[in-house]
C-alpha positions as CSV (number, residue, x, y, z in Angstrom):
1,X,-3.3,9.4,-5.7
2,X,-5.3,6.7,-5.6
3,X,-9.1,6.4,-6.3
4,X,-11.8,4.4,-4.9
5,X,-15.7,4.7,-4.3
6,X,-16.5,7.3,-1.8
7,X,-17.8,5.8,1.9
8,X,-19.4,7.9,4.5
9,X,-19.1,5.8,7.5
10,X,-18.4,2.6,5.8
11,X,-21.6,3.4,3.8
12,X,-21.2,3.8,-0.1
13,X,-22.1,7.0,-1.5
14,X,-24.2,7.6,-4.7
15,X,-25.0,10.4,-6.9
16,X,-27.1,10.2,-10.3
17,X,-27.5,6.6,-9.9
18,X,-23.9,5.7,-9.6
19,X,-20.9,5.4,-7.3
20,X,-19.0,8.5,-6.5
21,X,-15.3,8.3,-7.0
22,X,-12.8,10.2,-5.0
23,X,-9.3,10.5,-4.1
24,X,-8.9,7.4,-1.5
25,X,-5.6,7.6,0.0
26,X,-6.8,8.9,3.4
27,X,-9.6,6.0,3.3
28,X,-7.1,3.5,2.2
29,X,-4.8,4.6,5.1
30,X,-7.5,4.4,7.7
31,X,-9.0,1.2,6.3
32,X,-5.6,-0.7,6.6
33,X,-5.2,0.7,10.2
34,X,-8.7,-0.7,11.2
35,X,-8.8,-3.8,9.5
36,X,-7.5,-7.1,11.1
37,X,-5.6,-9.8,9.2
38,X,-7.6,-12.0,7.0
39,X,-10.6,-9.3,6.5
40,X,-9.6,-9.0,2.7
41,X,-9.4,-12.4,1.2
42,X,-7.0,-10.9,-1.7
43,X,-4.8,-9.6,1.0
44,X,-5.1,-11.7,3.9
45,X,-1.9,-10.3,5.7
46,X,-2.9,-6.8,5.3
47,X,-4.3,-5.0,8.4
48,X,-3.1,-3.5,11.6
49,X,-6.3,-4.3,13.8
50,X,-5.8,-1.4,16.0
51,X,-8.8,-2.1,18.2
52,X,-6.9,-5.0,19.4
53,X,-4.3,-2.8,20.7
54,X,-6.5,-0.6,22.5
55,X,-5.6,-0.1,26.2
56,X,-2.0,-1.3,25.3
57,X,0.1,1.7,26.0
58,X,3.5,-0.3,26.4
59,X,3.2,-1.9,22.9
60,X,3.3,1.7,21.0
61,X,6.6,0.8,19.3
62,X,4.9,-2.7,18.2
63,X,2.2,-0.8,17.1
64,X,4.1,1.9,15.5
65,X,6.1,-1.0,13.6
66,X,2.7,-2.7,12.4
67,X,1.3,0.3,11.1
68,X,4.6,1.4,9.1
69,X,5.1,-2.1,7.7
70,X,1.5,-2.5,6.8
71,X,1.5,1.2,4.8
72,X,4.9,0.5,3.0
73,X,3.5,-3.1,1.8
74,X,0.7,-0.9,0.3
75,X,3.2,1.5,-1.3
76,X,3.4,4.5,1.1
77,X,6.2,6.0,2.8
78,X,5.4,6.2,6.4
79,X,6.9,7.0,9.6
80,X,3.9,6.9,12.0
81,X,3.7,9.0,15.2
82,X,1.5,7.6,18.0
83,X,0.7,9.5,21.2
84,X,-1.8,8.9,24.0
85,X,-3.9,12.1,25.1
86,X,-4.6,12.9,28.8
87,X,-7.9,10.6,28.5
88,X,-6.0,7.7,27.6
89,X,-7.0,7.6,23.8
90,X,-4.5,6.6,21.2
91,X,-3.5,9.8,18.8
92,X,-2.5,8.3,15.4
93,X,-0.5,10.2,12.6
94,X,0.3,7.8,10.2
95,X,2.5,10.2,8.3
96,X,2.2,8.4,5.1
97,X,2.8,9.7,1.7
98,X,2.8,7.9,-1.9
């Protein structure tokens, strides 16, 4: 279990004048999937950049591999499942555990 500052819609949450600390695995996985490579100076190769994959259903296998590799490099065991709903939206289940 990892811990970090609590975020709600990418805004920091404060209580009693200090940061709120919470379990952060879900947020960390979401951040890794959303981030583009180069977003984090300390880990420049970390990030899937899922928004760049939108409207690319033919690339689901590559998307799945990118998510798996990025999460595994962060210490998770992952076997992601990606589907497309009837409206064309990507549904991503990272299926990740520590």
